C-alpha positions as CSV (number, residue, x, y, z in Angstrom):
1,M,-76.5,89.2,24.8
2,K,-75.4,90.0,21.3
3,Y,-72.0,88.5,20.3
4,C,-70.2,91.7,20.6
5,D,-70.9,92.2,23.5
6,I,-69.7,89.4,25.3
7,R,-66.3,89.6,22.9
8,D,-65.7,93.3,24.3
9,M,-66.5,92.6,28.0
10,H,-64.4,89.2,27.5
11,W,-61.4,91.1,26.4
12,R,-61.7,94.0,28.7
13,R,-62.0,92.1,31.6
14,Q,-58.9,89.7,30.5
15,K,-56.3,92.4,29.9
16,K,-57.3,93.7,33.4
17,V,-57.0,90.2,35.2
18,L,-53.8,89.8,33.4
19,K,-52.2,93.1,34.2
20,E,-53.8,93.3,38.1
21,D,-53.5,89.2,38.6
22,F,-50.3,88.1,36.4
23,N,-48.4,91.3,35.8
24,I,-48.6,90.7,32.4
25,N,-48.5,93.4,29.5
26,L,-49.9,91.5,26.5
27,D,-48.2,94.2,24.0
28,T,-44.6,92.9,25.3
29,S,-45.5,89.6,25.9
30,P,-46.4,87.8,21.9
31,Y,-47.1,84.0,22.7
32,T,-49.4,85.2,25.5
33,Y,-51.2,87.3,23.4
34,F,-51.3,84.8,20.7
35,K,-52.8,82.0,23.7
36,T,-55.3,85.2,24.4
37,I,-56.5,85.7,21.5
38,I,-57.1,82.0,20.7
39,Y,-59.1,82.2,24.4
40,I,-61.1,84.7,24.0
41,E,-62.2,84.4,20.7
42,L,-63.4,80.7,20.9
43,S,-64.8,81.7,24.4
44,A,-66.7,83.9,23.6
45,I,-68.2,82.0,20.8
46,L,-68.8,79.3,23.4
47,V,-70.5,81.6,25.4
48,F,-72.7,83.0,22.7
49,F,-74.2,79.7,21.8
50,L,-74.4,78.4,26.0
51,Q,-76.4,81.3,27.4
52,K,-79.8,80.4,26.4
53,T,-78.5,76.6,27.6
54,F,-78.9,74.4,30.7
55,L,-75.8,74.3,30.9
56,T,-74.3,75.9,34.4
57,P,-71.1,78.0,34.3
58,N,-70.2,75.2,37.2
59,F,-70.9,72.5,35.0
60,I,-68.9,74.3,32.1
61,T,-65.7,73.9,34.7
62,L,-66.4,70.5,36.0
63,I,-66.1,69.4,32.2
64,Y,-62.7,71.6,32.2
65,A,-61.9,69.4,35.1
66,L,-62.4,66.4,33.3
67,L,-60.7,68.0,29.8
68,G,-57.4,67.7,32.2
69,V,-58.0,63.7,33.2
70,C,-58.8,62.7,30.0
71,G,-55.3,64.6,28.3
72,G,-53.7,63.2,31.0
73,I,-54.3,59.6,30.1
74,L,-54.0,59.9,26.5
75,I,-50.7,61.4,26.6
76,G,-50.0,58.6,29.2
77,S,-51.0,56.1,26.0
78,A,-49.0,54.0,24.2
79,Q,-50.2,55.4,21.2
80,S,-49.1,58.3,18.8
81,E,-52.3,59.2,18.1
82,L,-53.9,59.5,21.5
83,V,-50.8,61.2,22.5
84,I,-51.3,64.2,20.1
85,G,-54.8,64.0,21.0
86,G,-54.0,64.6,24.4
87,V,-51.5,67.4,23.4
88,L,-54.1,69.4,21.6
89,I,-56.5,68.8,24.7
90,F,-53.9,70.7,27.1
91,F,-53.3,73.1,24.3
92,F,-56.9,74.5,23.6
93,K,-58.6,73.6,26.8
94,S,-58.6,76.5,28.8
95,V,-61.2,77.9,26.3
96,I,-62.9,76.0,28.5
97,D,-61.5,77.9,31.4
98,W,-61.9,81.5,30.1
99,S,-65.7,80.1,29.1
100,D,-67.2,79.3,32.5
101,G,-66.0,82.4,34.3
102,L,-67.5,84.5,31.7
103,L,-70.9,83.1,31.4
104,A,-71.5,83.3,35.5
105,R,-70.6,87.0,34.4
106,I,-73.2,87.0,31.7
107,R,-75.9,85.5,33.9
108,K,-74.8,87.2,36.7
109,K,-74.0,84.2,38.5
110,T,-71.0,84.2,39.9
111,S,-70.3,82.7,43.2
112,E,-67.4,81.0,45.6
113,L,-68.4,77.7,44.7
114,G,-67.2,78.8,41.2
115,S,-64.3,80.4,42.1
116,L,-63.2,77.4,44.2
117,L,-64.0,74.9,41.3
118,D,-61.9,76.9,38.9
119,G,-59.0,76.5,40.4
120,W,-59.7,72.9,41.4
121,A,-59.8,72.5,37.8
122,G,-56.9,73.6,37.1
123,F,-55.2,71.8,39.6
124,V,-56.2,68.5,38.5
125,G,-55.4,69.6,35.1
126,Y,-52.1,70.0,36.6
127,Y,-51.2,67.2,37.7
128,S,-53.0,65.1,35.3
129,F,-50.5,66.6,33.1
130,I,-47.8,65.6,34.6
131,I,-49.0,61.8,35.8
132,G,-49.5,61.5,32.1
133,L,-45.8,62.7,31.3
134,G,-44.7,60.2,33.7
135,L,-46.5,57.2,31.8
136,Y,-45.7,58.5,28.3
137,L,-42.0,57.8,29.4
138,Y,-42.7,54.8,30.7
139,N,-44.0,53.7,27.4
140,T,-41.1,55.0,25.8
141,T,-38.5,54.0,27.9
142,N,-40.1,50.8,29.6
143,E,-38.5,51.8,32.8
144,N,-40.3,51.2,36.0
145,H,-38.9,54.2,37.8
146,F,-41.1,56.3,35.9
147,L,-44.1,54.1,37.6
148,Y,-42.5,54.4,41.6
149,L,-42.3,58.6,41.4
150,I,-45.7,58.5,39.3
151,L,-46.8,56.8,43.2
152,T,-44.2,59.0,45.1
153,L,-46.0,61.9,43.5
154,L,-49.4,61.3,44.3
155,S,-48.2,60.1,48.0
156,L,-46.7,63.2,48.4
157,R,-49.9,65.2,47.6
158,V,-51.3,62.9,50.0
159,L,-49.4,63.2,52.9
160,D,-49.0,67.1,52.6
161,L,-49.4,68.7,56.2
162,K,-49.6,72.2,55.1
163,I,-53.0,70.7,52.6
164,F,-54.4,68.9,55.8
165,F,-54.5,71.5,58.3
166,Y,-56.3,73.9,55.5
167,I,-59.3,71.3,55.1
168,N,-58.9,70.6,58.8
169,C,-59.7,74.2,60.0
170,I,-61.9,74.4,57.2
171,L,-64.3,71.6,59.0
172,K,-63.6,72.9,62.3
173,V,-65.1,76.2,61.7
174,M,-68.2,75.5,58.6
175,E,-70.5,76.8,61.6
176,K,-68.2,80.3,62.3
177,N,-67.4,83.4,59.9
178,F,-66.2,81.1,56.7
179,S,-65.3,84.7,55.5
180,I,-62.9,85.7,57.8
181,L,-61.3,82.3,58.3
182,K,-60.3,82.7,54.7
183,K,-59.0,86.1,54.9
184,K,-56.9,85.0,57.6
185,I,-55.6,81.9,55.6
186,I,-54.9,83.8,52.6
187,N,-52.9,86.6,54.1
188,K,-51.0,84.9,56.8
189,K,-50.4,82.3,53.9
190,K,-48.7,85.2,51.7
191,K,-47.0,86.6,55.0
192,T,-45.1,83.0,55.3
193,I,-45.0,82.1,51.9
194,S,-43.2,86.2,51.2
195,K,-40.3,85.3,54.3
196,N,-39.1,81.9,52.3
197,I,-37.7,83.1,49.1
198,F,-36.6,79.6,48.0
199,L,-40.1,77.7,48.6
200,S,-41.4,80.5,46.7
201,L,-39.4,80.3,43.9
202,I,-39.9,76.3,43.6
203,K,-43.3,76.6,43.6
204,D,-43.4,79.4,41.0
205,S,-41.4,77.1,38.5
206,L,-42.4,74.6,36.1
207,N,-45.8,76.0,37.2
208,D,-49.1,75.5,35.6
209,R,-49.4,78.6,33.0
210,S,-50.2,77.8,29.8
211,R,-47.1,78.7,28.2
212,T,-45.0,75.5,31.0
213,I,-47.6,73.0,29.5
214,D,-47.1,74.1,25.4
215,L,-43.3,74.2,26.1
216,I,-43.5,70.4,27.4
217,S,-46.2,69.3,24.7
218,F,-44.1,70.6,22.5
219,L,-41.3,68.6,23.5
220,I,-43.1,65.3,23.3
221,L,-44.9,66.2,20.2
222,L,-41.0,66.1,18.8
223,D,-39.9,63.3,20.2
224,I,-42.4,62.0,18.5
225,F,-41.9,62.8,15.2
226,Y,-38.4,63.5,15.2
227,K,-36.1,61.8,17.2
228,E,-35.9,60.7,21.5
229,I,-36.1,63.9,24.0
230,F,-34.3,63.2,26.6
231,I,-34.7,66.3,28.6
232,L,-38.4,65.3,28.9
233,N,-36.8,62.7,31.3
234,Y,-35.4,65.5,33.6
235,I,-38.0,67.9,33.4
236,F,-40.2,65.2,34.9
237,Y,-37.8,64.8,37.4
238,A,-37.2,68.5,38.2
239,F,-41.3,67.9,38.6
240,I,-40.9,65.4,40.9
241,V,-38.0,67.1,42.8
242,K,-40.1,70.0,43.2
243,S,-43.2,68.3,44.7
244,I,-40.9,67.0,47.5
245,I,-39.1,70.2,48.0
246,I,-42.9,71.9,48.7
247,Y,-43.7,69.0,50.7
248,F,-40.9,69.1,52.8
249,G,-41.0,73.3,52.9
250,N,-45.1,72.6,54.1
251,F,-44.5,70.4,56.7
252,Y,-41.3,72.5,58.1
253,I,-44.0,75.6,57.9
254,I,-46.3,73.7,59.9
255,F,-44.4,71.3,62.2
256,F,-41.3,73.7,63.1
257,K,-42.6,77.6,62.7
258,N,-45.7,77.2,64.5
259,Y,-48.4,78.3,61.5
260,L,-51.3,77.4,63.2
261,S,-50.5,79.9,66.1
262,K,-49.8,82.7,64.0
263,L,-53.0,82.3,62.1
264,N,-54.6,83.1,65.4
265,L,-58.1,81.6,63.8
266,K,-60.0,81.1,67.5
């Protein structure tokens, strides 16, 4: 496929996704438009060269997840040069994220697995960034409580009852109609969350959107080159508080609001 065709298709697709899925109008969002130009132009060039290689879209997604882990490790290092490298990874790694789906559409090999991996890779990158931020703060302050908070964050993800419920449901009905289960879970989840405005607002704050990560990365660079930015400590605390609220919110929905019965998965 010609580069110009790839680029045009990519622009049409991403404008539609940003508008329909995220309610973002590029004409009124200068920073998003700036990042969109970078991601689309670079990913279109990358896919143009990848389309005739043996690399699959899902393999590209795995690279995207690995970049998130590497970026978190570099930000959490004690060396300024490596931290800067980690910041650059998080700034540009979405180029890979915007490439896998484009490559799949060009090859006409889109799949449920690809969609699942894409969301998983973003999840990995998001928590890698938070953990990297915590390690960065530990290295700059030598305060052990940042390590304890990282451990708390990881524990909350492991102990989340709602996450375990979704995994358990999927395992139990693997031999049944998975598509029906998926629709029921998604629809019921949307209805439940919409009833709890407070929990929904918490979930949307300090999210994995590019502008959030970029802002925190910018503060890290200021902390390295200019002077100590105390607000980074409070941003990390806010991530931890958000995780705690979501954890107990999910526990409340499952344990006290009879969420399992309302899904009617039988």
